C-alpha positions in Angstrom: 134.1 13.3 319.7 133.8 14.0 323.4 133.1 12.0 326.6 129.8 13.5 327.6 126.2 12.5 327.1 123.7 15.2 328.2 120.5 14.0 329.9 118.0 15.9 331.9 117.7 15.1 335.6 114.6 12.8 335.2 116.3 10.8 332.5 119.2 10.0 334.8 117.1 8.5 337.6 116.3 5.0 336.2 120.0 4.0 335.9 120.8 5.5 339.3 117.9 3.5 340.8 119.0 0.3 339.1 122.6 1.0 340.3 124.2 -2.1 338.8 127.2 -3.5 340.5 130.5 -3.8 338.6 131.0 -7.2 336.9 127.2 -7.8 336.8 125.1 -8.9 333.8 122.6 -6.2 332.7 119.8 -6.1 330.2 118.8 -2.8 328.7 115.5 -3.6 326.9 114.9 -0.4 324.9 118.4 1.1 324.8 118.5 3.6 321.9 119.8 6.3 321.6 122.1 5.2 324.5 121.9 7.8 327.2 120.9 5.4 329.9 123.1 2.6 328.5 126.2 4.8 328.7 125.2 5.8 332.2 124.9 2.1 333.2 128.3 1.4 331.8 129.8 4.3 333.8 128.2 3.0 337.0 129.7 -0.4 336.3 133.1 1.1 335.6 133.0 -0.4 332.1 133.1 -4.0 333.6 130.6 -6.8 333.4 128.3 -7.0 330.4 125.4 -5.0 329.2 123.1 -6.5 326.6 121.4 -3.5 324.8 118.4 -4.1 322.6 116.4 -2.0 320.2 113.9 -3.1 317.6 114.6 -0.2 315.2 117.7 -0.3 313.0 117.9 3.4 312.6 117.8 4.0 316.4 120.4 1.2 316.9 122.9 3.2 314.8 122.5 6.1 317.2 123.1 3.7 320.1 126.3 2.2 318.6 127.6 5.7 317.7 127.1 6.9 321.3 128.7 3.8 322.8 131.8 4.2 320.6 132.0 8.0 321.2 131.8 7.6 325.0 134.3 4.7 325.0 132.0 2.0 326.3 133.6 -1.4 326.1 131.3 -3.7 328.1 128.1 -3.5 325.9 126.8 -5.8 323.2 124.0 -4.5 320.9 121.3 -6.4 319.2 118.5 -5.4 316.8 115.8 -7.3 318.6 112.3 -6.9 319.9 112.8 -7.2 323.6 109.5 -9.1 324.0 111.5 -12.1 322.7 114.6 -11.6 324.9 114.2 -15.2 326.2 115.9 -16.1 322.9 119.1 -14.9 324.5 119.1 -18.0 326.6 120.4 -16.3 329.7 119.2 -14.5 332.8 120.2 -11.1 334.2 121.3 -9.6 337.5 119.7 -6.2 336.6 117.2 -5.2 334.0 116.3 -1.7 332.8 112.9 -1.5 331.1 112.7 2.1 330.0 109.6 1.3 328.1 108.2 2.9 324.9 105.4 5.2 325.9 103.0 7.9 324.8 105.2 10.8 325.8 104.6 13.7 328.1 102.0 16.4 327.6 104.1 18.8 329.7 106.7 19.1 327.0 104.7 18.2 323.8 102.5 21.1 322.8 100.4 19.0 320.4 100.0 16.0 322.8 96.2 16.2 323.1 95.8 16.7 319.4 98.0 13.8 318.4 97.4 11.2 321.2 94.3 9.1 321.7 93.0 6.9 324.5 93.3 4.0 322.1 96.9 4.8 321.5 97.6 4.9 325.3 95.8 1.6 325.7 97.9 0.0 323.0 101.1 1.3 324.6 100.0 -0.1 327.9 99.6 -3.5 326.3 103.1 -3.3 324.7 104.5 -2.3 328.1 103.0 -5.3 329.8 104.3 -7.6 327.1 107.8 -6.3 327.7 107.3 -6.6 331.4 106.4 -10.3 331.0 109.6 -10.9 329.0 111.6 -9.1 331.7 110.3 -11.2 334.5 111.2 -14.4 332.5 114.9 -13.4 332.3 115.4 -11.8 335.7 117.5 -13.9 338.1 116.1 -14.8 341.5 117.2 -11.9 343.8 117.7 -9.7 340.7 116.4 -6.2 340.3 114.2 -4.6 337.6 113.5 -0.9 337.0 110.5 0.0 335.0 110.3 3.6 333.8 108.6 5.8 331.2 108.5 9.5 330.3 104.7 9.3 330.2 102.5 10.8 332.9 99.5 8.5 332.1 98.6 6.1 335.0 97.7 3.4 332.4 101.4 3.4 331.4 102.9 3.8 334.9 101.3 3.0 338.2 98.7 0.6 336.6 101.4 -1.3 334.8 103.4 -1.9 338.0 100.2 -2.7 339.8 99.3 -5.3 337.1 102.8 -6.8 337.3 102.7 -7.1 341.1 99.3 -8.9 341.0 100.4 -11.2 338.2 103.8 -12.1 339.6 103.7 -12.7 343.3 107.4 -13.5 343.3 108.0 -9.8 342.6 108.2 -7.2 345.4 108.4 -3.5 345.2 111.1 -1.7 347.2 111.6 1.9 348.2 114.1 3.5 345.8 115.3 5.8 348.5 115.7 9.0 346.4 115.6 12.4 347.9 113.7 13.9 344.9 110.1 13.7 343.7 106.8 12.9 345.4 105.3 9.6 346.2 103.3 8.1 343.4 99.5 7.9 343.3 98.0 5.2 345.5 94.4 5.5 344.1 93.8 5.6 340.4 90.3 5.9 338.9 88.9 4.8 342.2 91.0 1.7 342.5 93.6 1.4 345.3 96.9 0.1 344.2 98.5 -2.7 346.2 101.2 -2.3 347.4 101.7 1.5 347.2 104.3 2.5 344.6 107.2 4.3 346.3 107.9 7.1 343.8 106.6 8.6 340.6 107.6 7.4 337.1 110.2 4.8 338.3 109.5 1.7 340.2 112.2 -0.5 341.7 111.3 -4.2 341.8 113.1 -7.2 343.0 112.3 -10.8 342.2 111.9 -12.7 345.5 114.6 -15.3 345.8 114.2 -18.9 346.9 116.0 -20.1 350.0 119.7 -19.7 349.5 119.5 -16.4 347.7 119.0 -12.9 349.0 116.9 -10.2 347.5 118.7 -7.0 346.6 117.5 -3.6 347.8 117.6 -0.8 345.3 119.1 2.5 346.3 120.7 5.4 344.6 124.3 6.1 345.3 125.0 9.0 347.7 
């Protein structure tokens, strides 16, 4: 058994950036095997509700096992393609989109032998489809964190840049972390607008109509 889930430092950042409040409603769009889901539950003190999705049955088993092992009580799991999360008929205070990606050439010795530009392009398309779904179910004033383990601009800065141009109601916010460097502002000769605050993870809020307030994302001290 045990009450620990080991993650490297980079893997812990998305949940810290999202920093969901206790008693909030959270969507984890690609949850397996559960490291970030259990971290979100801990940040919420096992209150509120986390809806955790994964499209693969085998990976969903790992998610359920880890939730039970850690003692998480506030999470409901679904075998579901997150591109169709509007089927849930609800909207969320916080959304974590830790998107499927092409991986990281720094830790995968055969990356350049196994990955192709076409594959990266296909991943980018999937990530944008997931992003579209996330925006549809994000509450006004809610917060969304998009993250990957990829270092490819097509899957990171350019996805966020696309989202900001497509959805003017979204705004990017400084995630206020004391680690890392600022993300690239010019990619393949194109200037991103506005500038992403940090590499890999982007904190976004959905601008609220009058009567709501946008939430600023910051990591706990």
